[in-house]
N, CA, C, O and the ligand as a Tripos MOL2 file, in Angstrom:
@<TRIPOS>MOLECULE
protein
  257   255    65     0     0
PROTEIN
NO_CHARGES

@<TRIPOS>ATOM
      1 N           0.7930   -1.2390    0.0240 N.3       1 MET1
      2 CA         -0.0330   -0.0460   -0.0410 C.3       1 MET1
      3 C           0.9520    1.1650   -0.0580 C.2       1 MET1
      4 O           1.9700    1.2330    0.6300 O.2       1 MET1
      5 N           0.5590    2.0100   -0.8440 N.am      2 ILE2
      6 CA          1.2530    3.4670   -0.9260 C.3       2 ILE2
      7 C           0.3960    4.4140   -0.5040 C.2       2 ILE2
      8 O          -0.7750    4.4480   -0.8830 O.2       2 ILE2
      9 N           0.9630    5.3390    0.3950 N.am      3 TYR3
     10 CA          0.0930    6.3350    1.0180 C.3       3 TYR3
     11 C           0.8160    7.6610    0.8660 C.2       3 TYR3
     12 O           2.0250    7.7690    1.0710 O.2       3 TYR3
     13 N           0.0750    8.6060    0.5190 N.am      4 ASN4
     14 CA          0.7890    9.9300    0.2880 C.3       4 ASN4
     15 C          -0.2120   11.0560    0.3440 C.2       4 ASN4
     16 O          -1.3820   10.8400    0.0290 O.2       4 ASN4
     17 N           0.2170   12.3140    0.7540 N.am      5 SER5
     18 CA         -0.5450   13.3980    0.4730 C.3       5 SER5
     19 C          -0.3330   14.0780   -0.6360 C.2       5 SER5
     20 O           0.8210   14.4190   -0.9000 O.2       5 SER5
     21 N          -1.3810   14.4020   -1.4840 N.am      6 ILE6
     22 CA         -1.2080   15.0770   -2.8160 C.3       6 ILE6
     23 C          -1.8760   16.3190   -2.8350 C.2       6 ILE6
     24 O          -2.9140   16.4080   -2.1800 O.2       6 ILE6
     25 N          -1.4840   17.2570   -3.4450 N.am      7 GLU7
     26 CA         -1.9890   18.5770   -3.7480 C.3       7 GLU7
     27 C          -2.6680   18.4760   -5.0530 C.2       7 GLU7
     28 O          -2.0810   17.9560   -6.0020 O.2       7 GLU7
     29 N          -3.9290   18.9620   -5.1700 N.am      8 ILE8
     30 CA         -4.6040   18.9370   -6.3750 C.3       8 ILE8
     31 C          -5.2940   20.3010   -6.5070 C.2       8 ILE8
     32 O          -5.7340   20.8590   -5.5020 O.2       8 ILE8
     33 N          -5.3900   20.8190   -7.6610 N.am      9 PHE9
     34 CA         -6.1100   21.9840   -7.9800 C.3       9 PHE9
     35 C          -7.5950   21.7510   -8.4000 C.2       9 PHE9
     36 O          -7.9320   20.9290   -9.2520 O.2       9 PHE9
     37 N          -8.3380   22.4600   -7.7960 N.am     10 CYS10
     38 CA         -9.8060   22.3750   -8.0850 C.3      10 CYS10
     39 C         -10.1450   22.9240   -9.5440 C.2      10 CYS10
     40 O          -9.8470   24.0730   -9.8690 O.2      10 CYS10
     41 N         -10.7620   22.0640  -10.3700 N.am     11 PRO11
     42 CA        -11.0310   22.7190  -11.5680 C.3      11 PRO11
     43 C         -12.0960   23.7590  -11.7500 C.2      11 PRO11
     44 O         -12.3210   24.3330  -12.8150 O.2      11 PRO11
     45 N         -12.7600   23.9630  -10.5690 N.am     12 TYR12
     46 CA        -13.8710   24.8960  -10.6290 C.3      12 TYR12
     47 C         -13.4510   26.1980  -10.0730 C.2      12 TYR12
     48 O         -13.7350   27.2260  -10.6890 O.2      12 TYR12
     49 N         -12.8420   26.2390   -9.0310 N.am     13 CYS13
     50 CA        -12.4850   27.5190   -8.3700 C.3      13 CYS13
     51 C         -10.9840   27.8000   -8.4670 C.2      13 CYS13
     52 O         -10.6310   28.9650   -8.2810 O.2      13 CYS13
     53 N          -9.9960   26.8110   -8.7530 N.am     14 GLY14
     54 CA         -8.7180   26.8410   -8.8230 C.3      14 GLY14
     55 C          -7.8170   26.8650   -7.5190 C.2      14 GLY14
     56 O          -6.6290   27.1870   -7.4830 O.2      14 GLY14
     57 N          -8.5480   26.4940   -6.5380 N.am     15 GLU15
     58 CA         -7.8160   26.5210   -5.1790 C.3      15 GLU15
     59 C          -7.1960   25.0960   -4.9840 C.2      15 GLU15
     60 O          -7.6270   24.0910   -5.5500 O.2      15 GLU15
     61 N          -6.1500   25.1230   -4.1280 N.am     16 VAL16
     62 CA         -5.3670   23.8630   -3.8700 C.3      16 VAL16
     63 C          -6.1740   23.1640   -2.7450 C.2      16 VAL16
     64 O          -6.6240   23.7700   -1.7730 O.2      16 VAL16
     65 N          -6.3070   21.9130   -2.9520 N.am     17 ASN17
     66 CA         -6.8810   20.9860   -1.9640 C.3      17 ASN17
     67 C          -5.7790   19.9340   -1.6350 C.2      17 ASN17
     68 O          -5.0760   19.5190   -2.5560 O.2      17 ASN17
     69 N          -5.6130   19.5240   -0.4740 N.am     18 THR18
     70 CA         -4.7180   18.3920   -0.1060 C.3      18 THR18
     71 C          -5.4640   17.2330    0.2190 C.2      18 THR18
     72 O          -6.2690   17.2790    1.1490 O.2      18 THR18
     73 N          -5.2800   16.1310   -0.4820 N.am     19 ILE19
     74 CA         -5.9040   14.9280   -0.1910 C.3      19 ILE19
     75 C          -5.0100   13.7660    0.2430 C.2      19 ILE19
     76 O          -3.8700   13.7020   -0.2170 O.2      19 ILE19
     77 N          -5.4540   12.8490    1.0960 N.am     20 ASP20
     78 CA         -4.7360   11.8360    1.3670 C.3      20 ASP20
     79 C          -5.0810   10.6530    0.4900 C.2      20 ASP20
     80 O          -6.1840   10.1070    0.5280 O.2      20 ASP20
     81 N          -4.0060   10.2520   -0.3680 N.am     21 ALA21
     82 CA         -4.2520    9.2600   -1.3570 C.3      21 ALA21
     83 C          -3.7390    7.8850   -0.8490 C.2      21 ALA21
     84 O          -2.6250    7.8050   -0.3310 O.2      21 ALA21
     85 N          -4.5700    6.7670   -1.0000 N.am     22 GLU22
     86 CA         -4.0390    5.5060   -0.6740 C.3      22 GLU22
     87 C          -4.1810    4.7460   -1.9790 C.2      22 GLU22
     88 O          -5.2190    4.9530   -2.6080 O.2      22 GLU22
     89 N          -3.3080    3.9090   -2.4760 N.am     23 ILE23
     90 CA         -3.2880    3.1950   -3.6100 C.3      23 ILE23
     91 C          -2.5210    1.8600   -3.5580 C.2      23 ILE23
     92 O          -1.4340    1.8130   -2.9830 O.2      23 ILE23
     93 N          -3.0010    0.8900   -4.0820 N.am     24 SER24
     94 CA         -2.1540   -0.4290   -3.7850 C.3      24 SER24
     95 C          -1.8390   -0.8450   -5.2090 C.2      24 SER24
     96 O          -2.5850   -0.7830   -6.1860 O.2      24 SER24
     97 N          -0.4630   -1.3260   -5.1310 N.am     25 GLY25
     98 CA          0.1340   -1.7370   -6.3280 C.3      25 GLY25
     99 C           0.1720   -0.7560   -7.4960 C.2      25 GLY25
    100 O           0.1970    0.4530   -7.2640 O.2      25 GLY25
    101 N           0.1780   -1.1790   -8.6110 N.am     26 ASN26
    102 CA          0.2870   -0.2570   -9.8080 C.3      26 ASN26
    103 C          -1.0830    0.0240  -10.3570 C.2      26 ASN26
    104 O          -1.1770    0.4930  -11.4910 O.2      26 ASN26
    105 N          -2.0740   -0.2100   -9.6890 N.am     27 VAL27
    106 CA         -3.3840    0.0630  -10.1740 C.3      27 VAL27
    107 C          -3.8850    1.4830  -10.0220 C.2      27 VAL27
    108 O          -3.8730    2.0030   -8.9060 O.2      27 VAL27
    109 N          -4.3270    2.1430  -11.0870 N.am     28 SER28
    110 CA         -4.8260    3.5110  -10.9970 C.3      28 SER28
    111 C          -6.1140    3.4060  -10.3170 C.2      28 SER28
    112 O          -6.8230    2.4090  -10.4510 O.2      28 SER28
    113 N          -6.4430    4.4160   -9.5820 N.am     29 GLU29
    114 CA         -7.6410    4.4780   -8.7560 C.3      29 GLU29
    115 C          -8.4820    5.7780   -9.0010 C.2      29 GLU29
    116 O          -7.8760    6.8300   -9.2070 O.2      29 GLU29
    117 N          -9.6180    5.7570   -8.9900 N.am     30 GLN30
    118 CA        -10.5600    6.9360   -9.3760 C.3      30 GLN30
    119 C         -11.3000    7.2380   -7.9990 C.2      30 GLN30
    120 O         -11.9240    6.3810   -7.3730 O.2      30 GLN30
    121 N         -11.1720    8.3790   -7.6610 N.am     31 LEU31
    122 CA        -12.0840    8.8960   -6.3800 C.3      31 LEU31
    123 C         -12.7380   10.3540   -6.7770 C.2      31 LEU31
    124 O         -12.4250   11.0370   -7.7510 O.2      31 LEU31
    125 N         -13.6080   10.6210   -5.8960 N.am     32 ILE32
    126 CA        -14.4050   11.7580   -5.8980 C.3      32 ILE32
    127 C         -14.2300   12.4480   -4.5860 C.2      32 ILE32
    128 O         -14.5590   11.8790   -3.5460 O.2      32 ILE32
    129 N         -13.7140   13.6780   -4.5910 N.am     33 THR33
    130 CA        -13.6220   14.4350   -3.2950 C.3      33 THR33
    131 C         -14.3670   15.7270   -3.5430 C.2      33 THR33
    132 O         -14.4490   16.1720   -4.6880 O.2      33 THR33
    133 N         -14.9710   16.4100   -2.4000 N.am     34 ASP34
    134 CA        -15.4790   17.5630   -2.5430 C.3      34 ASP34
    135 C         -14.5080   18.6880   -2.2360 C.2      34 ASP34
    136 O         -13.7910   18.6640   -1.2360 O.2      34 ASP34
    137 N         -14.5030   19.6440   -3.0940 N.am     35 CYS35
    138 CA        -13.4350   20.7640   -2.8550 C.3      35 CYS35
    139 C         -13.7610   21.3480   -1.5550 C.2      35 CYS35
    140 O         -14.9350   21.5060   -1.2210 O.2      35 CYS35
    141 N         -12.7460   21.6900   -0.7770 N.am     36 GLU36
    142 CA        -12.8830   22.3510    0.5700 C.3      36 GLU36
    143 C         -13.3710   23.6610    0.4030 C.2      36 GLU36
    144 O         -14.0360   24.1450    1.3190 O.2      36 GLU36
    145 N         -13.1250   24.3830   -0.7240 N.am     37 ILE37
    146 CA        -13.3090   25.7640   -0.9990 C.3      37 ILE37
    147 C         -14.8330   26.0710   -1.4740 C.2      37 ILE37
    148 O         -15.6460   26.8020   -0.9090 O.2      37 ILE37
    149 N         -15.0020   25.2960   -2.6950 N.am     38 CYS38
    150 CA        -16.3180   25.6130   -3.2410 C.3      38 CYS38
    151 C         -17.2940   24.3170   -3.1790 C.2      38 CYS38
    152 O         -18.3830   24.3780   -3.7510 O.2      38 CYS38
    153 N         -16.9550   23.3010   -2.5750 N.am     39 CYS39
    154 CA        -17.8360   22.1880   -2.2090 C.3      39 CYS39
    155 C         -18.2340   21.4180   -3.4940 C.2      39 CYS39
    156 O         -19.1640   20.6120   -3.4860 O.2      39 CYS39
    157 N         -17.5810   21.6620   -4.4730 N.am     40 ARG40
    158 CA        -18.1760   20.8850   -5.8610 C.3      40 ARG40
    159 C         -17.4730   19.6600   -5.8760 C.2      40 ARG40
    160 O         -16.3680   19.6130   -5.3350 O.2      40 ARG40
    161 N         -17.9870   18.5990   -6.4520 N.am     41 PRO41
    162 CA        -17.2840   17.2420   -6.4200 C.3      41 PRO41
    163 C         -16.2050   17.3370   -7.4810 C.2      41 PRO41
    164 O         -16.4530   17.8640   -8.5650 O.2      41 PRO41
    165 N         -15.0110   16.8380   -7.1930 N.am     42 VAL42
    166 CA        -13.7900   16.8240   -7.9670 C.3      42 VAL42
    167 C         -13.5240   15.4800   -8.2540 C.2      42 VAL42
    168 O         -13.3330   14.7150   -7.3090 O.2      42 VAL42
    169 N         -13.4760   15.0370   -9.4930 N.am     43 GLU43
    170 CA        -13.0550   13.6650   -9.9440 C.3      43 GLU43
    171 C         -11.5450   13.4980  -10.1090 C.2      43 GLU43
    172 O         -10.9510   14.2030  -10.9240 O.2      43 GLU43
    173 N         -10.9660   12.6850   -9.4420 N.am     44 ILE44
    174 CA         -9.4430   12.4750   -9.3900 C.3      44 ILE44
    175 C          -9.0930   11.1020   -9.9530 C.2      44 ILE44
    176 O          -9.7710   10.1290   -9.6230 O.2      44 ILE44
    177 N          -8.0970   10.9860  -10.7610 N.am     45 ILE45
    178 CA         -7.4830    9.7640  -10.9970 C.3      45 ILE45
    179 C          -6.1640    9.7560  -10.5230 C.2      45 ILE45
    180 O          -5.3240   10.6060  -10.8200 O.2      45 ILE45
    181 N          -5.9370    8.5470   -9.5970 N.am     46 LEU46
    182 CA         -4.6140    8.5270   -9.1690 C.3      46 LEU46
    183 C          -3.7760    7.3390   -9.8850 C.2      46 LEU46
    184 O          -4.1970    6.2020  -10.0950 O.2      46 LEU46
    185 N          -2.5950    7.8130  -10.1870 N.am     47 ARG47
    186 CA         -1.5950    6.8100  -10.8950 C.3      47 ARG47
    187 C          -0.3820    6.7390  -10.1250 C.2      47 ARG47
    188 O           0.0570    7.6760   -9.4590 O.2      47 ARG47
    189 N           0.1870    5.5240  -10.2400 N.am     48 VAL48
    190 CA          1.5190    5.2410   -9.6110 C.3      48 VAL48
    191 C           2.5960    4.9940  -10.6160 C.2      48 VAL48
    192 O           2.4160    4.1540  -11.4990 O.2      48 VAL48
    193 N           3.6880    5.6650  -10.5350 N.am     49 ASP49
    194 CA          4.7500    5.4170  -11.3900 C.3      49 ASP49
    195 C           5.7590    4.1040  -10.9540 C.2      49 ASP49
    196 O           5.5330    3.4640   -9.9270 O.2      49 ASP49
    197 N           6.6920    3.8440  -11.7020 N.am     50 ALA50
    198 CA          7.5630    2.6720  -11.4720 C.3      50 ALA50
    199 C           8.3730    2.9290   -9.9650 C.2      50 ALA50
    200 O           8.8450    2.0000   -9.3100 O.2      50 ALA50
    201 N           8.4310    4.2670   -9.5840 N.am     51 GLU51
    202 CA          9.1240    4.4400   -8.3750 C.3      51 GLU51
    203 C           8.2040    4.5390   -7.1480 C.2      51 GLU51
    204 O           8.6620    4.7430   -6.0240 O.2      51 GLU51
    205 N           6.9130    4.3910   -7.3930 N.am     52 GLY52
    206 CA          6.0120    4.2650   -6.3880 C.3      52 GLY52
    207 C           5.5280    5.8490   -6.0640 C.2      52 GLY52
    208 O           4.9690    6.0890   -4.9940 O.2      52 GLY52
    209 N           5.7440    6.7810   -6.9280 N.am     53 ASN53
    210 CA          5.1660    8.1300   -6.6640 C.3      53 ASN53
    211 C           3.8300    8.0830   -7.2220 C.2      53 ASN53
    212 O           3.5610    7.4470   -8.2420 O.2      53 ASN53
    213 N           2.9640    8.7800   -6.5290 N.am     54 ILE54
    214 CA          1.5800    8.8860   -6.8040 C.3      54 ILE54
    215 C           1.3020   10.2880   -7.6120 C.2      54 ILE54
    216 O           1.7340   11.3650   -7.2010 O.2      54 ILE54
    217 N           0.5940   10.1570   -8.7100 N.am     55 TYR55
    218 CA          0.2900   11.3660   -9.3660 C.3      55 TYR55
    219 C          -1.2570   11.3600   -9.4610 C.2      55 TYR55
    220 O          -1.9580   10.3700   -9.6670 O.2      55 TYR55
    221 N          -1.6640   12.6270   -9.2780 N.am     56 ALA56
    222 CA         -3.1810   12.7990   -9.4110 C.3      56 ALA56
    223 C          -3.5590   13.6940  -10.6560 C.2      56 ALA56
    224 O          -2.9980   14.7480  -10.9530 O.2      56 ALA56
    225 N          -4.5910   13.1060  -11.3250 N.am     57 GLU57
    226 CA         -5.1270   13.7420  -12.6110 C.3      57 GLU57
    227 C          -6.5180   14.1060  -12.2590 C.2      57 GLU57
    228 O          -7.3770   13.3020  -11.8970 O.2      57 GLU57
    229 N          -6.6850   15.5330  -12.4110 N.am     58 VAL58
    230 CA         -8.0240   15.8490  -12.1810 C.3      58 VAL58
    231 C          -8.8790   16.0320  -13.4770 C.2      58 VAL58
    232 O          -8.4920   16.6020  -14.4960 O.2      58 VAL58
    233 N         -10.1430   15.4390  -13.2710 N.am     59 LYS59
    234 CA        -11.0450   15.5590  -14.3120 C.3      59 LYS59
    235 C         -12.0990   16.6850  -13.9830 C.2      59 LYS59
    236 O         -12.3110   16.9710  -12.8040 O.2      59 LYS59
    237 N         -12.7280   17.2940  -14.9510 N.am     60 ASN60
    238 CA        -13.9150   18.1290  -14.6430 C.3      60 ASN60
    239 C         -14.8640   17.8930  -15.6610 C.2      60 ASN60
    240 O         -14.6730   17.0520  -16.5390 O.2      60 ASN60
    241 N         -15.9620   18.6510  -15.5830 N.am     61 GLU61
    242 CA        -17.2470   18.2960  -16.4250 C.3      61 GLU61
    243 C         -16.9690   18.7430  -17.8360 C.2      61 GLU61
    244 O         -17.6310   18.2140  -18.7290 O.2      61 GLU61
    245 N         -16.0120   19.7120  -18.1670 N.am     62 GLU62
    246 CA        -15.6240   20.1080  -19.4910 C.3      62 GLU62
    247 C         -14.7560   19.0290  -20.1310 C.2      62 GLU62
    248 O         -14.5570   18.9570  -21.3440 O.2      62 GLU62
    249 N         -14.2950   18.2650  -19.2910 N.am     63 GLY63
    250 CA        -13.4750   17.0580  -19.9040 C.3      63 GLY63
    251 C         -11.9920   17.4210  -20.2180 C.2      63 GLY63
    252 O         -11.4450   16.8950  -21.1860 O.2      63 GLY63
    253 N         -11.3900   18.2240  -19.4980 N.am     64 PHE64
    254 CA         -9.9790   18.6010  -19.7640 C.3      64 PHE64
    255 C          -9.2270   18.7220  -18.6230 C.2      64 PHE64
    256 O          -8.0370   19.0300  -18.6980 O.2      64 PHE64
    257 ZN        -13.0770   24.4180   -5.6480 Zn       65 ZN65
@<TRIPOS>BOND
     1     1     2 1
     2     2     3 1
     3     3     4 2
     4     3     5 am
     5     5     6 1
     6     6     7 1
     7     7     8 2
     8     7     9 am
     9     9    10 1
    10    10    11 1
    11    11    12 2
    12    11    13 am
    13    13    14 1
    14    14    15 1
    15    15    16 2
    16    15    17 am
    17    17    18 1
    18    18    19 1
    19    19    20 2
    20    19    21 am
    21    21    22 1
    22    22    23 1
    23    23    24 2
    24    23    25 am
    25    25    26 1
    26    26    27 1
    27    27    28 2
    28    27    29 am
    29    29    30 1
    30    30    31 1
    31    31    32 2
    32    31    33 am
    33    33    34 1
    34    34    35 1
    35    35    36 2
    36    35    37 am
    37    37    38 1
    38    38    39 1
    39    39    40 2
    40    39    41 am
    41    41    42 1
    42    42    43 1
    43    43    44 2
    44    43    45 am
    45    45    46 1
    46    46    47 1
    47    47    48 2
    48    47    49 am
    49    49    50 1
    50    50    51 1
    51    51    52 2
    52    51    53 am
    53    53    54 1
    54    54    55 1
    55    55    56 2
    56    55    57 am
    57    57    58 1
    58    58    59 1
    59    59    60 2
    60    59    61 am
    61    61    62 1
    62    62    63 1
    63    63    64 2
    64    63    65 am
    65    65    66 1
    66    66    67 1
    67    67    68 2
    68    67    69 am
    69    69    70 1
    70    70    71 1
    71    71    72 2
    72    71    73 am
    73    73    74 1
    74    74    75 1
    75    75    76 2
    76    75    77 am
    77    77    78 1
    78    78    79 1
    79    79    80 2
    80    79    81 am
    81    81    82 1
    82    82    83 1
    83    83    84 2
    84    83    85 am
    85    85    86 1
    86    86    87 1
    87    87    88 2
    88    87    89 am
    89    89    90 1
    90    90    91 1
    91    91    92 2
    92    91    93 am
    93    93    94 1
    94    94    95 1
    95    95    96 2
    96    95    97 am
    97    97    98 1
    98    98    99 1
    99    99   100 2
   100    99   101 am
   101   101   102 1
   102   102   103 1
   103   103   104 2
   104   103   105 am
   105   105   106 1
   106   106   107 1
   107   107   108 2
   108   107   109 am
   109   109   110 1
   110   110   111 1
   111   111   112 2
   112   111   113 am
   113   113   114 1
   114   114   115 1
   115   115   116 2
   116   115   117 am
   117   117   118 1
   118   118   119 1
   119   119   120 2
   120   119   121 am
   121   121   122 1
   122   122   123 1
   123   123   124 2
   124   123   125 am
   125   125   126 1
   126   126   127 1
   127   127   128 2
   128   127   129 am
   129   129   130 1
   130   130   131 1
   131   131   132 2
   132   131   133 am
   133   133   134 1
   134   134   135 1
   135   135   136 2
   136   135   137 am
   137   137   138 1
   138   138   139 1
   139   139   140 2
   140   139   141 am
   141   141   142 1
   142   142   143 1
   143   143   144 2
   144   143   145 am
   145   145   146 1
   146   146   147 1
   147   147   148 2
   148   147   149 am
   149   149   150 1
   150   150   151 1
   151   151   152 2
   152   151   153 am
   153   153   154 1
   154   154   155 1
   155   155   156 2
   156   155   157 am
   157   157   158 1
   158   158   159 1
   159   159   160 2
   160   159   161 am
   161   161   162 1
   162   162   163 1
   163   163   164 2
   164   163   165 am
   165   165   166 1
   166   166   167 1
   167   167   168 2
   168   167   169 am
   169   169   170 1
   170   170   171 1
   171   171   172 2
   172   171   173 am
   173   173   174 1
   174   174   175 1
   175   175   176 2
   176   175   177 am
   177   177   178 1
   178   178   179 1
   179   179   180 2
   180   179   181 am
   181   181   182 1
   182   182   183 1
   183   183   184 2
   184   183   185 am
   185   185   186 1
   186   186   187 1
   187   187   188 2
   188   187   189 am
   189   189   190 1
   190   190   191 1
   191   191   192 2
   192   191   193 am
   193   193   194 1
   194   194   195 1
   195   195   196 2
   196   195   197 am
   197   197   198 1
   198   198   199 1
   199   199   200 2
   200   199   201 am
   201   201   202 1
   202   202   203 1
   203   203   204 2
   204   203   205 am
   205   205   206 1
   206   206   207 1
   207   207   208 2
   208   207   209 am
   209   209   210 1
   210   210   211 1
   211   211   212 2
   212   211   213 am
   213   213   214 1
   214   214   215 1
   215   215   216 2
   216   215   217 am
   217   217   218 1
   218   218   219 1
   219   219   220 2
   220   219   221 am
   221   221   222 1
   222   222   223 1
   223   223   224 2
   224   223   225 am
   225   225   226 1
   226   226   227 1
   227   227   228 2
   228   227   229 am
   229   229   230 1
   230   230   231 1
   231   231   232 2
   232   231   233 am
   233   233   234 1
   234   234   235 1
   235   235   236 2
   236   235   237 am
   237   237   238 1
   238   238   239 1
   239   239   240 2
   240   239   241 am
   241   241   242 1
   242   242   243 1
   243   243   244 2
   244   243   245 am
   245   245   246 1
   246   246   247 1
   247   247   248 2
   248   247   249 am
   249   249   250 1
   250   250   251 1
   251   251   252 2
   252   251   253 am
   253   253   254 1
   254   254   255 1
   255   255   256 2
@<TRIPOS>SUBSTRUCTURE
     1 MET1         2 RESIDUE 1 A MET
     2 ILE2         6 RESIDUE 1 A ILE
     3 TYR3        10 RESIDUE 1 A TYR
     4 ASN4        14 RESIDUE 1 A ASN
     5 SER5        18 RESIDUE 1 A SER
     6 ILE6        22 RESIDUE 1 A ILE
     7 GLU7        26 RESIDUE 1 A GLU
     8 ILE8        30 RESIDUE 1 A ILE
     9 PHE9        34 RESIDUE 1 A PHE
    10 CYS10       38 RESIDUE 1 A CYS
    11 PRO11       42 RESIDUE 1 A PRO
    12 TYR12       46 RESIDUE 1 A TYR
    13 CYS13       50 RESIDUE 1 A CYS
    14 GLY14       54 RESIDUE 1 A GLY
    15 GLU15       58 RESIDUE 1 A GLU
    16 VAL16       62 RESIDUE 1 A VAL
    17 ASN17       66 RESIDUE 1 A ASN
    18 THR18       70 RESIDUE 1 A THR
    19 ILE19       74 RESIDUE 1 A ILE
    20 ASP20       78 RESIDUE 1 A ASP
    21 ALA21       82 RESIDUE 1 A ALA
    22 GLU22       86 RESIDUE 1 A GLU
    23 ILE23       90 RESIDUE 1 A ILE
    24 SER24       94 RESIDUE 1 A SER
    25 GLY25       98 RESIDUE 1 A GLY
    26 ASN26      102 RESIDUE 1 A ASN
    27 VAL27      106 RESIDUE 1 A VAL
    28 SER28      110 RESIDUE 1 A SER
    29 GLU29      114 RESIDUE 1 A GLU
    30 GLN30      118 RESIDUE 1 A GLN
    31 LEU31      122 RESIDUE 1 A LEU
    32 ILE32      126 RESIDUE 1 A ILE
    33 THR33      130 RESIDUE 1 A THR
    34 ASP34      134 RESIDUE 1 A ASP
    35 CYS35      138 RESIDUE 1 A CYS
    36 GLU36      142 RESIDUE 1 A GLU
    37 ILE37      146 RESIDUE 1 A ILE
    38 CYS38      150 RESIDUE 1 A CYS
    39 CYS39      154 RESIDUE 1 A CYS
    40 ARG40      158 RESIDUE 1 A ARG
    41 PRO41      162 RESIDUE 1 A PRO
    42 VAL42      166 RESIDUE 1 A VAL
    43 GLU43      170 RESIDUE 1 A GLU
    44 ILE44      174 RESIDUE 1 A ILE
    45 ILE45      178 RESIDUE 1 A ILE
    46 LEU46      182 RESIDUE 1 A LEU
    47 ARG47      186 RESIDUE 1 A ARG
    48 VAL48      190 RESIDUE 1 A VAL
    49 ASP49      194 RESIDUE 1 A ASP
    50 ALA50      198 RESIDUE 1 A ALA
    51 GLU51      202 RESIDUE 1 A GLU
    52 GLY52      206 RESIDUE 1 A GLY
    53 ASN53      210 RESIDUE 1 A ASN
    54 ILE54      214 RESIDUE 1 A ILE
    55 TYR55      218 RESIDUE 1 A TYR
    56 ALA56      222 RESIDUE 1 A ALA
    57 GLU57      226 RESIDUE 1 A GLU
    58 VAL58      230 RESIDUE 1 A VAL
    59 LYS59      234 RESIDUE 1 A LYS
    60 ASN60      238 RESIDUE 1 A ASN
    61 GLU61      242 RESIDUE 1 A GLU
    62 GLU62      246 RESIDUE 1 A GLU
    63 GLY63      250 RESIDUE 1 A GLY
    64 PHE64      254 RESIDUE 1 A PHE
    65 ZN65       257 GROUP 0 **** ****
């Protein structure tokens, strides 16, 4: 299990949110968290690289 704190940018208000990410193995994981600032649901895809670093990819309704 890889555990990390990750900063993501809210696609709606642009503010930084810190999330605690947990991911097992090399599987990418999808989660939804509410932005702490604007309370809108932010869809996040977590990916792990070969060195075990977690990267967060943020999706939004506009699809970019
Ligand atoms: Zn926000």
